[in-house]
C-alpha positions as CSV (number, residue, x, y, z in Angstrom):
1,M,9.9,-4.8,0.0
2,C,8.4,-8.1,-0.9
3,R,7.0,-7.6,-4.2
4,S,3.5,-9.9,-3.4
5,I,2.6,-6.7,-1.1
6,K,-0.4,-4.7,-2.8
7,T,-1.7,-1.7,-3.2
8,L,-4.1,-0.6,-0.9
9,R,-5.2,2.9,-2.0
10,D,-6.9,2.5,-4.4
11,T,-9.3,-0.8,-3.5
12,G,-11.3,0.5,-0.5
13,A,-9.3,-1.8,1.5
14,S,-10.4,-3.7,4.6
15,D,-9.8,-3.5,8.5
16,E,-8.1,-7.0,7.7
17,E,-6.6,-6.3,4.7
18,I,-4.7,-3.4,6.6
19,R,-3.4,-6.0,8.6
20,A,-2.9,-8.7,6.7
21,A,-0.4,-5.6,5.3
22,A,1.0,-5.0,8.8
23,L,1.9,-8.3,9.3
24,Q,3.8,-9.3,6.0
25,Y,5.4,-6.0,6.8
26,V,6.8,-6.5,10.6
27,R,7.7,-10.5,9.4
28,K,10.0,-9.0,6.3
29,V,11.7,-6.0,8.8
30,S,11.8,-8.5,12.1
31,G,12.6,-11.5,9.2
32,Y,9.8,-13.8,12.1
33,R,7.1,-16.0,10.6
34,A,6.0,-16.1,14.0
35,P,7.9,-14.9,17.1
36,S,9.2,-16.9,19.6
37,R,7.3,-16.3,23.2
38,A,9.9,-13.7,24.4
39,N,9.4,-11.8,21.6
40,A,5.6,-12.3,20.8
41,A,4.4,-9.7,22.6
42,A,7.0,-6.9,20.4
43,F,6.2,-8.6,17.5
44,E,2.5,-8.3,17.7
45,A,2.3,-5.1,19.1
46,A,4.1,-3.8,15.7
47,V,1.4,-5.2,13.6
48,E,-1.2,-3.9,15.3
49,E,1.1,0.2,15.2
50,I,1.6,-0.2,11.8
51,A,-1.9,-1.1,10.9
52,D,-3.0,2.1,12.0
53,A,-0.4,4.2,10.8
54,S,-1.8,2.2,8.0
55,A,-5.4,3.0,8.3
56,R,-4.8,6.8,9.3
57,L,-3.1,7.5,6.0
58,L,-5.4,5.7,4.1
59,D,-8.1,7.9,5.1
60,S,-6.1,10.7,5.2
61,L,-5.7,10.0,1.4
62,T,-7.6,12.3,-1.0
63,T,-7.3,11.8,-5.4
64,A,-8.5,14.2,-8.2
65,R,-10.1,11.4,-9.9
66,K,-10.8,7.3,-9.9
67,A,-8.0,5.1,-10.5
68,G,-8.5,3.5,-14.8
69,D,-11.2,6.1,-14.9
70,P,-10.2,7.0,-18.7
71,A,-13.0,10.7,-18.7
72,A,-10.4,11.6,-16.3
73,E,-7.4,11.2,-18.1
74,A,-5.3,14.4,-18.1
75,P,-5.8,15.8,-21.9
76,R,-3.4,15.5,-23.8
77,R,-2.8,18.3,-26.3
78,P,-3.8,18.6,-29.9
79,G,-2.0,18.1,-32.6
80,R,1.6,16.7,-30.4
81,A,2.4,13.6,-31.4
82,P,3.9,11.2,-27.5
83,A,7.5,11.0,-27.1
84,L,9.8,8.7,-28.2
85,R,12.8,7.3,-26.6
86,P,15.9,6.4,-28.9
87,P,16.4,2.3,-28.9
């Protein structure tokens, strides 16, 4: 998958951002940046279906805490140093 696709879950993504991600996905899967007229309807239908599915997914996800909230981090066990990996 493209490395440039950003995670939308914690951003409060707008409909435009969700559609842009769907368009990028369909472009990657289909191999078309812009489809021919013969394929335009199928291409646009796929973008809309993926955008709708993505919006439903984002709406249904729940989180226990806000991303990056240090107060909500899991407490560490006192007196225990983090494990180190051997070189």
